[in-house]
C-alpha positions as CSV (number, residue, x, y, z in Angstrom):
1,M,0.0,0.0,0.0
2,L,1.2,3.5,-0.9
3,H,1.2,6.2,1.8
4,R,1.1,10.0,1.7
5,P,1.5,12.8,4.2
6,L,-1.8,14.1,5.5
7,G,-1.1,17.9,5.2
8,Q,1.0,19.1,8.1
9,T,-0.3,16.7,10.7
10,G,2.8,14.4,10.5
11,L,0.5,11.4,9.8
12,Q,1.3,9.1,6.9
13,V,-2.0,7.7,5.6
14,S,-2.7,4.9,3.1
15,V,-3.8,6.3,-0.3
16,L,-7.0,4.3,0.1
17,G,-8.9,4.7,3.3
18,L,-12.0,2.8,4.6
19,G,-15.2,4.8,4.8
20,T,-17.9,3.5,7.1
21,G,-21.0,5.3,6.0
22,T,-24.6,4.4,6.6
23,R,-24.5,1.0,4.8
24,F,-21.7,-0.1,7.1
25,G,-23.5,1.3,10.1
26,D,-26.8,-0.3,9.4
27,P,-26.9,-3.7,11.2
28,R,-29.4,-5.0,8.7
29,N,-26.6,-5.0,6.0
30,Q,-24.0,-7.2,7.7
31,S,-23.3,-9.0,11.0
32,R,-20.9,-7.7,13.6
33,A,-18.6,-10.6,12.7
34,D,-18.7,-9.7,9.0
35,A,-17.9,-6.1,9.8
36,T,-15.0,-7.1,12.0
37,R,-13.7,-9.4,9.2
38,L,-13.9,-6.5,6.7
39,V,-12.1,-4.0,9.0
40,R,-9.4,-6.5,9.9
41,A,-8.9,-7.4,6.3
42,A,-8.5,-3.7,5.4
43,L,-5.8,-3.4,8.1
44,D,-4.0,-6.5,6.9
45,L,-4.1,-5.1,3.3
46,G,-2.4,-2.0,4.4
47,V,-5.3,0.4,4.9
48,N,-4.6,2.6,8.0
49,Y,-7.1,5.5,7.6
50,I,-10.7,4.9,8.7
51,D,-13.5,7.5,8.6
52,T,-16.8,7.3,10.5
53,A,-19.4,9.5,12.1
54,P,-22.2,9.4,14.8
55,M,-24.7,10.0,12.0
56,Y,-23.8,6.7,10.3
57,L,-26.2,4.7,12.5
58,D,-24.2,2.1,14.5
59,A,-20.9,2.6,12.6
60,E,-18.9,3.9,15.6
61,E,-20.0,1.1,17.8
62,I,-19.4,-1.5,15.2
63,L,-16.0,0.0,14.5
64,G,-15.1,0.1,18.2
65,E,-15.9,-3.6,18.4
66,A,-13.9,-4.4,15.2
67,L,-10.9,-2.5,16.4
68,D,-10.9,-3.8,19.9
69,G,-7.5,-5.3,20.6
70,V,-5.8,-3.9,17.5
71,P,-2.6,-2.1,18.3
72,R,-3.3,1.6,18.3
73,E,-0.5,2.5,16.0
74,R,-2.0,0.3,13.2
75,F,-4.9,2.7,12.4
76,I,-5.8,6.4,12.2
77,L,-9.4,7.1,13.1
78,A,-11.4,10.1,12.0
79,T,-14.9,10.7,13.2
80,K,-17.2,13.8,13.2
81,F,-19.8,15.8,15.0
82,F,-22.7,17.7,13.5
83,P,-22.1,21.4,14.4
84,A,-25.7,22.8,14.0
85,D,-29.2,22.1,15.2
86,E,-32.2,21.5,12.9
87,H,-32.5,25.3,12.5
88,G,-28.9,25.8,11.4
89,A,-27.9,27.4,14.7
90,P,-24.6,26.2,16.3
91,I,-24.9,23.5,18.9
92,T,-23.8,24.4,22.5
93,P,-20.3,23.6,23.8
94,A,-21.9,21.1,26.2
95,Q,-23.5,19.3,23.2
96,L,-20.2,19.2,21.4
97,R,-18.4,17.7,24.4
98,A,-21.2,15.2,24.9
99,S,-20.9,14.1,21.2
100,V,-17.1,13.7,21.5
101,E,-17.4,11.7,24.7
102,R,-20.0,9.4,23.1
103,S,-17.8,8.9,20.1
104,R,-14.8,8.0,22.3
105,Q,-16.9,5.6,24.3
106,R,-18.4,3.9,21.2
107,L,-15.0,3.7,19.5
108,R,-13.3,2.5,22.7
109,L,-10.6,5.1,22.2
110,D,-9.0,7.6,24.6
111,T,-8.0,9.9,21.8
112,L,-9.6,10.5,18.4
113,D,-7.0,11.1,15.7
114,V,-9.2,13.5,13.6
115,L,-12.4,15.2,14.7
116,Q,-14.4,16.8,11.9
117,L,-17.2,19.2,11.7
118,H,-19.7,17.2,9.7
119,G,-21.3,18.8,6.6
120,L,-20.1,22.3,7.4
121,R,-22.0,24.8,5.2
122,P,-20.1,27.9,4.1
123,H,-22.4,30.3,6.0
124,W,-22.1,28.2,9.2
125,L,-18.4,28.5,9.4
126,A,-18.1,31.9,11.3
127,P,-21.0,31.4,13.8
128,V,-20.1,27.8,14.5
129,M,-16.4,28.6,15.2
130,A,-17.4,31.6,17.3
131,A,-19.7,29.3,19.4
132,L,-17.5,26.2,19.6
133,G,-13.9,27.3,18.9
134,G,-13.0,27.6,22.6
135,E,-14.5,24.3,23.5
136,L,-12.7,22.6,20.6
137,E,-9.4,24.0,21.8
138,A,-10.2,22.8,25.3
139,L,-11.0,19.3,24.1
140,Q,-7.8,19.2,22.0
141,R,-5.7,20.3,25.0
142,E,-7.3,17.6,27.1
143,G,-6.2,15.0,24.6
144,K,-9.7,14.0,23.4
145,F,-8.7,14.5,19.8
146,R,-5.4,15.3,17.9
147,F,-6.4,17.2,14.8
148,L,-9.5,19.2,13.8
149,G,-11.0,18.7,10.4
150,A,-13.9,20.1,8.3
151,S,-16.2,17.9,6.2
152,E,-18.0,19.6,3.3
153,T,-21.5,18.7,2.1
154,I,-21.7,17.9,-1.6
155,V,-25.5,18.4,-1.6
156,E,-25.6,21.9,0.0
157,D,-22.3,23.1,-1.3
158,P,-21.8,21.7,-4.8
159,R,-19.3,24.4,-5.7
160,H,-17.1,23.6,-2.7
161,A,-17.2,27.1,-1.2
162,M,-16.6,26.1,2.4
163,L,-13.0,24.9,2.4
164,P,-11.7,28.0,0.6
165,L,-13.1,29.9,3.6
166,A,-12.1,27.5,6.3
167,A,-8.5,26.7,5.2
168,P,-7.1,30.2,5.6
169,T,-8.3,30.5,9.3
170,G,-5.6,28.2,10.4
171,R,-8.0,26.2,12.6
172,F,-8.3,23.1,10.5
173,A,-5.7,20.4,9.8
174,V,-7.8,18.2,7.5
175,G,-10.5,18.8,4.9
176,L,-12.9,16.0,3.7
177,I,-13.8,16.9,0.1
178,G,-16.1,15.4,-2.5
179,Y,-13.8,14.6,-5.5
180,S,-14.7,12.4,-8.4
181,L,-13.9,12.1,-12.1
182,L,-17.6,12.9,-12.7
183,S,-17.4,15.9,-10.3
184,P,-13.8,17.2,-10.2
185,W,-14.8,20.8,-9.4
186,A,-13.1,20.7,-6.0
187,E,-9.8,21.0,-7.7
188,V,-10.7,24.5,-9.0
189,A,-10.6,26.3,-5.6
190,A,-11.1,23.9,-2.6
191,I,-8.1,21.7,-3.0
192,P,-5.7,24.5,-3.9
193,A,-6.9,26.4,-0.8
194,C,-6.0,23.4,1.3
195,V,-2.6,23.1,-0.3
196,R,-1.8,26.8,0.3
197,H,-2.7,26.5,4.0
198,G,-1.2,23.1,4.8
199,V,-4.6,21.4,5.2
200,G,-4.5,17.7,4.5
201,V,-7.0,16.6,1.8
202,V,-9.1,13.4,2.2
203,G,-11.2,12.5,-0.8
204,M,-14.8,11.2,-0.5
205,V,-17.4,10.0,-2.9
206,A,-14.8,9.1,-5.5
207,V,-17.0,6.2,-6.6
208,R,-20.8,6.1,-6.2
209,R,-23.7,4.6,-8.1
210,A,-23.0,6.0,-11.5
211,L,-19.5,4.4,-11.8
212,R,-20.9,1.0,-10.8
213,D,-24.2,1.0,-12.8
214,P,-23.7,1.5,-16.6
215,A,-27.4,2.2,-17.1
216,M,-27.3,5.0,-14.5
217,L,-24.2,6.5,-16.0
218,Q,-25.7,6.5,-19.5
219,S,-28.8,8.2,-18.1
220,L,-26.8,10.9,-16.3
221,I,-24.8,11.6,-19.5
222,R,-27.9,11.6,-21.6
223,Q,-29.6,14.1,-19.3
224,A,-26.5,16.3,-19.3
225,K,-26.6,16.3,-23.1
226,E,-30.2,17.3,-23.1
227,R,-29.4,20.2,-20.7
228,G,-26.8,21.4,-23.2
229,E,-23.8,20.7,-20.9
230,A,-20.9,21.6,-23.1
231,G,-18.4,19.1,-21.8
232,V,-20.3,15.9,-22.5
233,V,-21.6,16.6,-26.1
234,D,-18.9,14.4,-27.7
235,L,-19.2,11.4,-25.5
236,P,-20.8,8.4,-27.1
237,D,-24.3,7.4,-26.0
238,E,-23.3,3.8,-25.3
239,N,-20.5,3.1,-22.9
240,P,-19.6,6.8,-22.6
241,L,-16.5,6.4,-20.5
242,G,-15.3,3.1,-22.0
243,W,-12.1,4.9,-23.1
244,L,-10.9,4.9,-19.5
245,L,-10.7,1.1,-19.3
246,D,-7.3,-0.6,-19.8
247,G,-5.2,-3.3,-18.4
248,H,-4.8,-1.4,-15.1
249,T,-8.4,-0.3,-15.1
250,P,-10.9,-3.2,-15.5
251,T,-13.9,-1.2,-14.3
252,L,-15.1,2.3,-14.1
253,A,-15.0,2.1,-10.3
254,A,-11.3,1.4,-10.6
255,A,-11.1,4.4,-12.9
256,G,-12.8,6.5,-10.3
257,Y,-10.2,5.6,-7.6
258,R,-7.3,6.1,-10.0
259,F,-8.5,9.5,-11.0
260,A,-8.9,10.8,-7.4
261,I,-5.6,9.4,-6.3
262,A,-3.8,10.9,-9.3
263,H,-4.1,14.3,-7.7
264,P,-0.9,14.8,-5.8
265,A,-2.6,16.9,-3.1
266,V,-5.1,14.2,-2.2
267,A,-3.6,12.2,0.7
268,T,-6.2,9.4,0.9
269,V,-9.4,8.5,-0.9
270,L,-12.2,6.8,1.1
271,A,-13.7,3.6,-0.2
272,G,-17.0,2.4,1.2
273,T,-17.8,-1.3,0.8
274,L,-19.1,-4.2,2.7
275,S,-17.2,-6.8,0.6
276,V,-13.6,-7.9,1.1
277,D,-13.4,-8.7,-2.6
278,H,-14.5,-5.2,-3.6
279,L,-12.0,-3.8,-1.1
280,K,-9.2,-5.8,-2.7
281,A,-10.2,-4.5,-6.2
282,D,-10.3,-1.0,-4.9
283,I,-6.8,-1.4,-3.4
284,A,-5.5,-2.8,-6.7
285,A,-6.8,0.3,-8.5
286,A,-5.3,2.6,-5.8
287,C,-1.9,0.9,-6.2
288,A,-1.9,0.7,-10.0
289,P,0.4,2.9,-12.1
290,P,-0.8,6.5,-12.3
291,M,-3.7,7.3,-14.6
292,P,-2.2,8.4,-18.0
293,A,-1.9,12.2,-18.4
294,E,-4.0,12.2,-21.6
295,Q,-6.9,10.5,-19.7
296,L,-6.7,12.9,-16.9
297,A,-6.7,15.8,-19.3
298,R,-9.8,14.5,-21.1
299,V,-11.7,13.9,-17.9
300,R,-11.1,17.5,-16.9
301,K,-11.9,18.8,-20.4
302,I,-15.3,17.1,-20.2
303,F,-16.5,17.4,-16.6
304,L,-15.0,20.8,-15.5
305,R,-17.1,22.3,-18.2
306,T,-20.4,21.1,-16.7
307,D,-22.5,22.8,-14.0
308,P,-22.1,21.1,-10.6
309,E,-25.4,22.4,-9.4
310,K,-27.3,20.4,-12.1
311,W,-25.9,17.0,-11.2
312,R,-27.4,14.6,-8.7
313,P,-24.6,14.5,-6.0
314,F,-25.5,11.1,-4.5
315,D,-25.4,9.4,-7.9
316,L,-22.0,10.7,-8.9
């Protein structure tokens, strides 16, 4: 497994990380034993960065059980807290502390490696940090977490406006950014802002439904053509991204991971799966030779000319 530095944290992270979203956290999808097998297999295959959140149903508790007894130096654990209430007002310092304590208890950890503000909207940044900045500093001094991060929301912030605002404040060490070959817009401003200010970049949603479902991909491209999206007009109607497949890229999912990892500023890219076989395939893609420059250039020529607000984020 290849490793890269996570910004200025001093951490070396595997280029492919394990994301434990809602599917992982839903006990209806897999048994605790299967979840433990998946996590232990990931560690044995060289994955050392794991991302979770309290909002992912039982994911923290399941992870805590899976990691129980694993030497602490073998993994880097990032979790989150949601910084606002249902009205968009900042939560209280007491609510923040309670969320962190619950996460530590469920994960069975004394110290969280990365604590991230979950789904931070651009207009929340100033009021949330005014309300919670002091408590975050106190929790960090107490050793409850090591590094502060900010996770964007691809639904509410499709143009990636939050991290260009957050990175210059000097408060954040890690940025969790939506970055995909179908939606590479983060590289216009968000990723460069992180690079300028030493914020480590973690990529999320590199592969979702459209890169695993040919019919959905064709439908998305067809709709983009009907909208008059300039970038996609020359793509074929059938198998529109087949030109990305080669000996190192047997599937479009593999192409998705190769594209995201090709950006030198991206320290790690999260893969969400319940299957050890899928995880092995994702790792093979992550560790393959770099995506050819001509393919990278063509992806950017196509998808950076589209409008991010007109795509369905959870399909990309």
